[in-house]
C-alpha positions as CSV (number, residue, x, y, z in Angstrom):
1,X,7.1,-12.9,-8.8
2,X,8.0,-9.3,-7.9
3,X,9.0,-8.4,-11.5
4,X,6.3,-10.1,-13.6
5,X,4.6,-6.8,-14.6
6,X,7.7,-4.9,-15.4
7,X,8.5,-4.5,-19.2
8,X,12.1,-4.6,-20.5
9,X,13.6,-5.8,-17.2
10,X,16.6,-8.0,-17.5
11,X,18.3,-10.7,-15.4
12,X,15.1,-11.9,-13.9
13,X,16.4,-15.4,-13.6
14,X,19.6,-14.5,-11.8
15,X,18.2,-15.1,-8.3
16,X,19.6,-11.7,-7.3
17,X,17.8,-8.8,-5.6
18,X,16.4,-6.2,-7.9
19,X,17.5,-2.6,-7.8
20,X,15.7,0.7,-8.1
21,X,18.4,3.3,-8.5
22,X,19.0,6.7,-9.9
23,X,19.1,10.4,-8.9
24,X,16.6,11.8,-6.4
25,X,15.2,14.3,-8.9
26,X,15.5,14.7,-12.7
27,X,17.7,17.7,-13.1
28,X,18.2,17.5,-16.8
29,X,18.6,15.0,-19.7
30,X,22.4,14.8,-19.7
31,X,22.6,13.9,-16.0
32,X,19.9,11.3,-16.2
33,X,21.4,9.6,-19.2
34,X,24.9,9.7,-17.6
35,X,23.7,8.1,-14.4
36,X,21.5,5.5,-16.2
37,X,24.3,4.4,-18.5
38,X,26.7,3.9,-15.6
39,X,24.2,2.0,-13.4
40,X,23.2,-0.2,-16.4
41,X,26.8,-1.2,-17.1
42,X,27.2,-2.3,-13.5
43,X,23.9,-4.1,-13.2
44,X,24.5,-6.0,-16.5
45,X,27.9,-7.1,-15.2
46,X,26.4,-8.3,-11.9
47,X,23.2,-9.6,-13.4
48,X,21.0,-7.4,-11.2
49,X,17.4,-6.7,-12.5
50,X,17.3,-2.9,-12.7
51,X,14.7,-0.1,-12.8
52,X,15.9,3.5,-13.3
53,X,14.6,5.8,-10.7
54,X,14.0,9.6,-11.0
55,X,11.4,12.0,-9.5
56,X,9.7,14.1,-12.1
57,X,8.9,16.6,-9.4
58,X,9.5,17.0,-5.7
59,X,6.4,18.1,-3.8
60,X,7.6,17.4,-0.3
61,X,10.1,20.2,0.5
62,X,11.0,21.8,3.8
63,X,11.4,25.3,2.4
64,X,9.5,27.1,-0.4
65,X,12.8,28.0,-2.1
66,X,13.9,24.3,-2.4
67,X,14.2,22.7,-5.8
68,X,11.0,21.1,-6.9
69,X,11.7,20.2,-10.5
70,X,12.4,21.3,-14.1
71,X,8.8,21.0,-15.2
72,X,6.5,18.0,-15.2
73,X,6.3,17.2,-18.9
74,X,10.0,18.0,-19.4
75,X,11.1,15.6,-16.7
76,X,8.7,12.8,-17.7
77,X,10.0,13.0,-21.3
78,X,13.5,12.6,-20.0
79,X,12.4,9.5,-18.1
80,X,10.9,8.2,-21.3
81,X,14.2,9.0,-23.1
82,X,16.2,7.0,-20.6
83,X,13.8,4.0,-21.1
84,X,14.0,4.2,-24.9
85,X,17.7,4.8,-25.0
86,X,18.8,1.9,-22.8
87,X,15.7,-0.4,-23.0
88,X,15.3,-0.2,-19.2
89,X,12.1,0.2,-17.1
90,X,11.6,3.4,-15.0
91,X,10.0,4.4,-11.8
92,X,8.8,7.8,-10.5
93,X,6.8,9.0,-7.6
94,X,3.4,10.7,-7.8
95,X,1.8,13.1,-5.3
96,X,-1.7,13.7,-6.5
97,X,-4.4,11.5,-8.0
98,X,-4.2,13.5,-11.2
99,X,-0.5,12.6,-11.5
100,X,-1.2,8.9,-11.9
101,X,-2.6,8.7,-15.4
102,X,-0.1,11.4,-16.6
103,X,3.0,9.6,-15.2
104,X,1.8,6.2,-16.3
105,X,2.1,7.4,-20.0
106,X,5.9,7.7,-19.4
107,X,7.1,5.2,-16.8
108,X,6.6,1.6,-15.8
109,X,6.3,1.8,-12.0
110,X,4.4,4.4,-10.0
111,X,5.7,5.1,-6.5
112,X,3.6,6.4,-3.6
113,X,5.7,8.6,-1.2
114,X,5.8,7.5,2.4
115,X,4.0,10.6,3.7
116,X,1.1,9.9,1.3
117,X,0.7,6.1,1.5
118,X,-2.5,6.4,3.4
119,X,-4.1,8.7,0.8
120,X,-6.7,6.3,-0.6
121,X,-7.5,8.4,-3.7
122,X,-3.8,8.5,-4.7
123,X,-3.2,4.8,-4.1
124,X,-6.3,3.8,-6.0
125,X,-5.5,6.1,-8.9
126,X,-2.1,4.6,-9.2
127,X,-3.5,1.1,-9.0
128,X,-6.1,1.8,-11.7
129,X,-3.4,2.6,-14.3
130,X,-2.4,-1.1,-14.2
131,X,1.2,-0.3,-13.5
132,X,3.1,-1.8,-10.6
133,X,2.6,0.3,-7.6
134,X,5.6,0.8,-5.2
135,X,4.1,1.7,-1.7
136,X,6.6,3.4,0.6
137,X,6.0,2.6,4.2
138,X,5.1,5.7,6.1
139,X,7.7,6.8,8.7
140,X,4.9,6.8,11.2
141,X,3.5,3.3,10.3
142,X,4.1,-0.2,11.6
143,X,5.0,-2.9,9.1
144,X,1.7,-4.6,9.9
145,X,-0.2,-1.5,8.8
146,X,1.1,-1.8,5.3
147,X,-1.1,-4.8,4.5
148,X,-4.0,-2.3,4.2
149,X,-2.2,-0.2,1.6
150,X,-1.5,-3.3,-0.4
151,X,-5.1,-4.3,-0.1
152,X,-6.2,-1.0,-1.5
153,X,-4.2,-1.7,-4.6
154,X,-5.7,-5.2,-4.9
155,X,-9.2,-3.9,-4.3
156,X,-8.7,-1.5,-7.2
157,X,-8.1,-4.5,-9.4
158,X,-4.3,-4.5,-9.5
159,X,-2.2,-7.4,-8.2
160,X,1.1,-5.8,-8.7
161,X,2.2,-4.0,-5.5
162,X,5.5,-3.7,-3.7
163,X,6.3,-2.3,-0.3
164,X,9.4,-0.2,0.3
165,X,10.7,0.4,3.8
166,X,12.4,3.7,4.2
167,X,12.9,3.7,8.0
168,X,10.8,4.9,10.9
169,X,11.1,8.2,12.7
170,X,13.4,8.1,15.7
171,X,13.0,11.3,17.7
172,X,12.6,14.5,15.7
173,X,15.7,14.3,13.4
174,X,16.7,10.7,12.7
175,X,15.5,7.5,11.1
176,X,15.9,3.9,12.1
177,X,15.3,0.6,10.2
178,X,13.6,-2.1,12.2
179,X,14.7,-5.2,10.3
180,X,12.0,-7.3,12.1
181,X,9.5,-5.6,9.7
182,X,11.0,-7.1,6.5
183,X,9.6,-10.7,6.9
184,X,6.3,-9.2,8.1
185,X,5.9,-7.0,5.0
186,X,7.1,-9.8,2.7
187,X,3.9,-11.7,3.7
188,X,1.9,-8.9,2.0
189,X,4.0,-8.0,-1.0
190,X,7.6,-8.1,-2.4
191,X,9.6,-5.9,-0.2
192,X,12.3,-3.3,-1.0
193,X,14.7,-1.6,1.4
194,X,15.2,2.1,0.6
195,X,18.8,2.3,1.8
196,X,19.5,6.0,1.2
197,X,16.3,7.5,2.6
198,X,16.6,5.3,5.7
199,X,19.7,7.3,6.4
200,X,18.1,10.7,6.2
201,X,18.3,13.2,9.1
202,X,15.1,15.2,8.5
203,X,13.8,18.4,10.2
204,X,17.1,20.2,10.4
205,X,16.9,23.7,11.6
206,X,18.4,25.1,8.4
207,X,15.5,23.5,6.4
208,X,17.7,21.1,4.4
209,X,17.6,17.4,5.2
210,X,20.9,15.8,6.5
211,X,22.0,12.3,6.1
212,X,24.5,9.5,6.9
213,X,25.8,8.2,3.5
214,X,28.7,6.6,5.4
215,X,26.3,4.0,6.7
216,X,24.8,3.0,3.3
217,X,26.7,-0.2,3.0
218,X,25.9,-1.2,6.6
219,X,22.2,-0.8,6.0
220,X,22.2,-2.4,2.6
221,X,24.2,-5.5,3.8
222,X,21.6,-6.0,6.6
223,X,18.8,-5.8,4.1
224,X,20.3,-8.4,1.8
225,X,21.0,-10.7,4.8
226,X,17.4,-10.4,5.8
227,X,16.1,-11.4,2.4
228,X,14.7,-8.2,0.9
229,X,13.5,-8.7,-2.6
230,X,14.9,-5.4,-3.8
231,X,17.1,-2.4,-2.9
232,X,16.4,1.3,-3.5
233,X,19.5,3.5,-3.7
234,X,19.7,7.1,-4.9
235,X,23.0,8.0,-6.5
236,X,24.6,11.0,-8.2
237,X,28.0,11.8,-9.7
238,X,28.2,15.0,-7.6
239,X,26.0,14.5,-4.5
240,X,27.4,17.7,-2.9
241,X,25.8,19.7,-5.7
242,X,22.7,17.6,-6.3
243,X,19.5,19.7,-6.3
244,X,17.7,17.3,-3.9
245,X,18.7,14.9,-1.1
246,X,22.4,15.2,-1.8
247,X,23.2,14.7,1.9
248,X,22.2,11.0,1.9
249,X,22.9,10.0,-1.7
250,X,25.6,7.5,-2.7
251,X,28.4,8.8,-5.0
252,X,28.1,7.1,-8.4
253,X,31.8,6.1,-8.3
254,X,31.2,3.9,-5.2
255,X,28.1,2.1,-6.6
256,X,29.9,-0.7,-8.3
257,X,32.0,-1.7,-5.3
258,X,28.9,-1.7,-3.1
259,X,26.7,-3.8,-5.5
260,X,29.6,-6.2,-6.0
261,X,29.8,-6.8,-2.3
262,X,26.0,-7.1,-1.9
263,X,25.7,-9.6,-4.8
264,X,28.3,-11.7,-3.1
265,X,26.4,-11.6,0.1
266,X,23.2,-12.5,-1.7
267,X,24.8,-15.6,-3.1
268,X,25.8,-16.8,0.3
269,X,22.4,-16.1,1.8
270,X,20.6,-18.0,-1.0
271,X,22.8,-21.1,-0.3
272,X,21.5,-21.4,3.3
């Protein structure tokens, strides 16, 4: 089971996809609690197993003046506050081996960023915490290559790994999702589709990543139809003023309608 190592997760018997959802970065306590409360109300209504997502720091930025975080300990304490307030599991990404043990004190799932998924020391450090490890597929990697990242987690004594597809580089400034990779990666581990990052338009000349949020439902529907185990969606109540990845995030007001549609599709697919 994809969710067997996740504490406090609800609706595990609903036969629904699970959801990793929240802001790109933790900007402050009030915003994190506001987003979490809204998403939890929706996922409880639709019986979707839910993990709150928020990055405690952003290490991969195009420009040196880009937002990188509010401070590691401060952001991690906010993630813990979300978990304790709403009795919900949390996930955050780590960027250095030394981050693993620190973040594991505060969150339930450790995420390896796509650009770093081949960094053996980082993957092993995450695995050795005993937490579930969410391995994002590198934009430069084939689905088949992800079996080696999963094996690193297992070789470190941890059987709890997920794979998340966040698209593959298409030219210099676009991403594309190859849905043929989903059944391949599901042979290695439960597989998540990162809907919003798959719609990034990186490497813009201004040094700020663009995106196509108008295509979020299109990509998400295709993922559900192709039997992904989970979905990853970044959301914000004011994407235009979000401090990170605002160009491809989903507006929080639209989330309920999207998840309602996706849940209905899931029910049809499971009846085939």
